[in-house]
C-alpha positions as CSV (number, residue, x, y, z in Angstrom):
1,X,42.1,-99.3,-11.5
2,X,40.0,-100.6,-14.4
3,X,38.6,-97.8,-16.8
4,X,35.7,-97.9,-19.6
5,X,36.0,-95.6,-22.3
6,X,32.8,-95.3,-24.5
7,X,33.8,-94.0,-27.8
8,X,37.3,-95.1,-27.3
9,X,37.9,-95.9,-31.1
10,X,37.5,-92.2,-31.9
11,X,40.2,-89.6,-32.2
12,X,40.0,-88.3,-28.6
13,X,39.0,-91.7,-27.1
14,X,42.0,-93.5,-28.5
15,X,44.5,-90.9,-27.3
16,X,43.0,-91.1,-23.9
17,X,43.1,-95.0,-24.0
18,X,46.8,-94.9,-24.7
19,X,47.1,-92.5,-21.5
20,X,44.7,-94.6,-19.4
21,X,46.7,-97.8,-20.3
22,X,49.7,-96.3,-18.2
23,X,47.6,-96.5,-15.2
24,X,45.5,-99.8,-15.4
25,X,43.4,-102.1,-17.6
26,X,41.0,-100.2,-20.2
27,X,38.0,-101.5,-21.8
28,X,36.7,-99.7,-25.0
29,X,33.0,-99.7,-26.1
30,X,32.3,-98.5,-29.6
31,X,30.2,-99.2,-32.1
32,X,32.7,-98.1,-34.9
33,X,30.1,-95.8,-36.6
34,X,32.8,-93.2,-36.9
35,X,35.6,-94.9,-34.9
36,X,38.1,-97.2,-36.2
37,X,39.2,-100.5,-34.5
38,X,42.8,-99.9,-35.8
39,X,42.8,-96.6,-33.5
40,X,42.7,-98.9,-30.3
41,X,45.8,-100.2,-28.8
42,X,45.9,-103.8,-28.6
43,X,46.6,-103.4,-25.0
44,X,42.9,-102.4,-24.4
45,X,39.9,-104.7,-24.5
46,X,37.7,-103.7,-27.3
47,X,34.1,-104.5,-27.2
48,X,31.7,-103.4,-30.3
49,X,28.6,-102.2,-28.8
50,X,26.3,-99.4,-28.6
51,X,25.5,-97.1,-25.7
52,X,21.8,-97.3,-26.6
53,X,22.0,-100.8,-25.6
54,X,21.9,-101.4,-21.9
55,X,23.2,-105.0,-22.0
56,X,26.4,-103.6,-24.0
57,X,26.9,-101.1,-21.6
58,X,26.5,-103.5,-18.7
59,X,29.1,-105.9,-20.2
60,X,31.8,-103.3,-20.8
61,X,31.2,-101.6,-17.1
62,X,31.6,-104.6,-15.2
63,X,34.3,-104.0,-12.6
64,X,35.3,-100.6,-13.7
65,X,36.2,-98.1,-11.3
66,X,35.7,-95.1,-13.7
67,X,33.9,-94.2,-16.8
68,X,35.0,-91.8,-19.6
69,X,31.9,-91.3,-21.6
70,X,32.9,-90.0,-24.8
71,X,30.5,-91.9,-27.4
72,X,28.5,-89.2,-29.2
73,X,26.8,-87.8,-32.2
74,X,29.2,-85.0,-32.7
75,X,28.2,-83.3,-35.9
76,X,26.4,-79.9,-35.5
77,X,24.7,-80.1,-39.1
78,X,23.6,-83.7,-38.4
79,X,21.8,-82.7,-35.3
80,X,20.0,-80.3,-37.3
81,X,19.1,-82.6,-40.0
82,X,18.2,-85.7,-37.8
83,X,17.5,-84.2,-34.5
84,X,15.7,-87.5,-33.2
85,X,19.1,-89.6,-33.8
86,X,21.0,-87.0,-32.1
87,X,18.7,-87.2,-29.1
88,X,18.9,-91.0,-29.1
89,X,22.8,-91.2,-29.2
90,X,23.6,-87.9,-26.8
91,X,20.7,-87.9,-24.4
92,X,19.2,-91.7,-24.1
93,X,22.5,-93.2,-24.6
94,X,24.2,-91.0,-22.1
95,X,21.5,-91.8,-19.5
96,X,21.9,-95.2,-20.1
97,X,25.7,-95.0,-19.3
98,X,25.3,-92.9,-16.3
99,X,22.8,-95.2,-14.7
100,X,25.2,-98.2,-15.3
101,X,28.0,-96.2,-13.7
102,X,26.0,-95.4,-10.7
103,X,25.3,-98.9,-10.3
104,X,28.7,-100.1,-10.4
105,X,29.9,-97.3,-8.1
106,X,32.1,-95.8,-10.9
107,X,33.3,-92.3,-11.3
108,X,31.8,-90.4,-14.3
109,X,33.9,-88.2,-16.6
110,X,31.7,-86.8,-19.4
111,X,32.7,-85.1,-22.5
112,X,30.2,-82.2,-23.1
113,X,30.7,-79.4,-25.6
114,X,31.2,-75.7,-25.8
115,X,28.0,-76.0,-28.1
116,X,26.0,-75.7,-24.7
117,X,26.9,-72.0,-24.4
118,X,25.5,-71.2,-27.8
119,X,26.9,-68.0,-29.3
120,X,28.9,-66.7,-26.4
121,X,32.2,-65.1,-27.5
122,X,34.2,-65.6,-24.2
123,X,32.4,-68.3,-21.9
124,X,32.9,-69.2,-18.1
125,X,31.0,-72.0,-16.7
126,X,28.9,-69.6,-15.0
127,X,27.8,-68.0,-18.2
128,X,24.2,-68.6,-19.3
129,X,23.9,-71.8,-21.4
130,X,21.7,-70.8,-24.7
131,X,22.6,-73.5,-27.2
132,X,21.3,-73.0,-30.7
133,X,21.7,-76.5,-32.1
134,X,20.1,-79.7,-31.3
135,X,23.5,-80.9,-30.6
136,X,24.4,-78.2,-27.9
137,X,20.8,-78.6,-26.4
138,X,21.3,-82.6,-26.0
139,X,24.7,-82.1,-24.5
140,X,23.3,-79.8,-22.0
141,X,20.5,-82.2,-21.3
142,X,23.1,-84.8,-20.8
143,X,24.9,-82.4,-18.3
144,X,21.8,-81.9,-16.1
145,X,21.5,-85.8,-15.8
146,X,24.6,-85.6,-13.7
147,X,23.1,-82.9,-11.6
148,X,23.3,-85.0,-8.3
149,X,26.4,-87.1,-9.3
150,X,30.3,-86.4,-8.2
151,X,31.0,-86.1,-12.0
152,X,33.6,-84.4,-13.8
153,X,32.1,-82.4,-16.8
154,X,34.4,-81.3,-19.6
155,X,33.0,-78.6,-21.6
156,X,35.5,-79.3,-24.8
157,X,36.1,-76.8,-27.1
158,X,37.4,-77.7,-30.7
159,X,40.1,-80.3,-30.6
160,X,42.6,-81.1,-33.3
161,X,45.8,-82.8,-33.7
162,X,47.3,-85.4,-36.1
163,X,44.7,-88.0,-37.1
164,X,41.9,-85.7,-36.2
165,X,38.9,-84.8,-38.3
166,X,39.0,-80.8,-37.6
167,X,38.8,-78.0,-40.0
168,X,42.5,-77.9,-39.3
169,X,43.4,-81.4,-40.4
170,X,40.9,-81.0,-43.4
171,X,42.6,-77.8,-44.7
172,X,46.1,-79.2,-44.2
173,X,45.2,-82.2,-46.1
174,X,43.6,-80.7,-48.9
175,X,46.4,-78.0,-49.5
176,X,48.7,-80.9,-50.0
177,X,46.6,-82.6,-52.2
178,X,45.8,-79.5,-54.3
179,X,42.3,-79.6,-53.5
180,X,39.9,-76.4,-52.7
181,X,39.5,-75.2,-49.0
182,X,35.8,-74.3,-48.5
183,X,35.2,-71.8,-45.9
184,X,31.5,-71.8,-44.7
185,X,30.6,-67.9,-44.4
186,X,33.1,-65.2,-44.5
187,X,35.9,-66.9,-42.3
188,X,35.6,-64.4,-39.5
189,X,33.8,-66.9,-37.3
190,X,36.1,-67.8,-34.6
191,X,36.6,-71.1,-32.5
192,X,38.9,-72.1,-29.7
193,X,41.3,-74.9,-30.8
194,X,42.6,-77.2,-28.3
195,X,45.4,-79.8,-28.9
196,X,44.7,-83.3,-28.5
197,X,47.6,-83.8,-25.9
198,X,46.2,-80.9,-23.7
199,X,42.8,-82.0,-24.0
200,X,43.6,-85.7,-22.8
201,X,45.7,-84.3,-19.9
202,X,42.7,-82.3,-18.7
203,X,40.3,-85.3,-19.0
204,X,42.6,-87.1,-16.7
205,X,42.1,-84.6,-14.0
206,X,38.5,-86.1,-13.8
207,X,39.9,-89.2,-11.8
208,X,40.4,-87.1,-8.9
209,X,38.4,-84.1,-9.3
210,X,34.7,-83.1,-9.9
211,X,32.9,-80.2,-11.3
212,X,32.0,-78.6,-14.6
213,X,35.2,-77.3,-16.5
214,X,35.9,-75.5,-19.9
215,X,38.8,-77.4,-21.7
216,X,40.1,-75.1,-24.5
217,X,43.1,-72.7,-25.4
218,X,41.5,-69.7,-24.3
219,X,42.5,-68.1,-27.6
220,X,40.1,-67.1,-30.4
221,X,41.1,-68.0,-33.9
222,X,39.2,-67.3,-37.0
223,X,39.0,-69.7,-39.9
224,X,40.9,-67.1,-42.0
225,X,43.6,-67.1,-39.7
226,X,44.0,-70.7,-39.8
227,X,44.1,-70.6,-43.9
228,X,46.9,-67.9,-43.5
229,X,49.1,-70.0,-41.2
230,X,48.5,-73.0,-43.5
231,X,49.5,-70.6,-46.6
232,X,52.8,-69.6,-44.9
233,X,53.7,-73.5,-44.3
234,X,52.5,-74.2,-47.8
235,X,54.6,-71.6,-49.5
236,X,57.6,-73.0,-47.4
237,X,57.1,-76.6,-48.4
238,X,55.4,-76.9,-51.5
239,X,57.4,-74.6,-53.9
240,X,55.5,-71.4,-53.1
241,X,52.3,-73.1,-53.8
242,X,49.2,-71.4,-51.9
243,X,45.9,-73.1,-51.0
244,X,43.0,-72.7,-53.1
245,X,40.0,-71.1,-51.2
246,X,36.3,-70.7,-52.2
247,X,33.4,-69.3,-49.8
248,X,30.1,-71.1,-49.2
249,X,26.9,-70.5,-47.3
250,X,26.8,-70.6,-43.6
251,X,25.8,-73.8,-42.1
252,X,22.5,-74.0,-40.0
253,X,23.2,-74.2,-36.3
254,X,26.7,-73.1,-36.5
255,X,27.7,-70.6,-33.8
256,X,29.9,-67.3,-35.0
257,X,32.2,-67.1,-32.0
258,X,33.5,-69.4,-29.3
259,X,36.4,-69.1,-26.6
260,X,36.9,-70.5,-23.2
261,X,37.6,-68.9,-20.2
262,X,40.1,-71.2,-18.3
263,X,40.1,-69.5,-14.8
264,X,38.4,-72.3,-13.4
265,X,40.7,-75.4,-14.5
266,X,43.6,-73.1,-14.0
267,X,43.0,-73.5,-10.3
268,X,43.4,-77.3,-10.8
269,X,46.9,-76.6,-12.0
270,X,46.2,-77.2,-15.8
271,X,46.9,-75.0,-18.6
272,X,47.4,-75.7,-22.6
273,X,50.8,-76.3,-23.6
274,X,50.6,-76.4,-27.3
275,X,49.8,-73.0,-29.2
276,X,47.6,-72.9,-32.2
277,X,50.7,-72.2,-34.4
278,X,52.8,-75.2,-33.2
279,X,49.4,-77.6,-33.1
280,X,48.8,-76.6,-36.7
281,X,52.3,-77.3,-37.9
282,X,52.3,-80.7,-36.2
283,X,49.2,-81.4,-38.3
284,X,50.8,-80.2,-41.3
285,X,53.9,-82.3,-41.0
286,X,51.5,-85.3,-40.2
287,X,49.0,-84.9,-43.2
288,X,49.6,-86.8,-46.5
289,X,50.0,-85.6,-49.9
290,X,47.6,-88.0,-51.3
291,X,44.4,-89.4,-50.2
């Protein structure tokens, strides 16, 4: 089969591309606004283009049997600062991709977000969606565009891993560089961190399954707990040097608590394999001492 991955030059997209290449031909469509072409396997066909341009999407999707739509504006703070751009990318762009996929008869696998739930501590797919950021609202809008499609919608929680850009990656790198770790708020806010390999394995289920599914670890972790784990690793490997931490004001649009109920996707035979402790260890070992 031939696959299209929008946003395939990003962290999650490039990891997904590597797995899809084991099953067939892969086309990557990315405007490189945040992704890097160097992330993309040379075995894939790369097209520099924008999901907001119908001609770019039409060119990329030709002959594809499945579309993994990952291209998005993913920063909550940026969606608050510039809601119009967030809408253009996450709603209008998605609408163009979905329309092209329907015309091509391609299966749609869409990466949505846990942000659709809002401040819901333990969310199942049947939980009421009450997004508090423009990002969450627009992801939910895009989901509803697929209401009549036989699509696979992945409500992804916080993905991390070597090469990523999560708070875990930033804290590991900054600790090794002797830089300050900035915690927004009191550090008691929780997130559900899902390791990249586990997330990609779940997305691949979308080739044969349909419906809306949470993809997370099913475990809440506070920002302070992340710092504590990194501190232990730092003390073991950097001659007892502990990270320097400061607190800053909470950011607008950020939720306080987030955790996935994985009951539904577990019925497909999927479960996360990498614990947060093991995942942070892998990120720590991959992080550089200098920028």
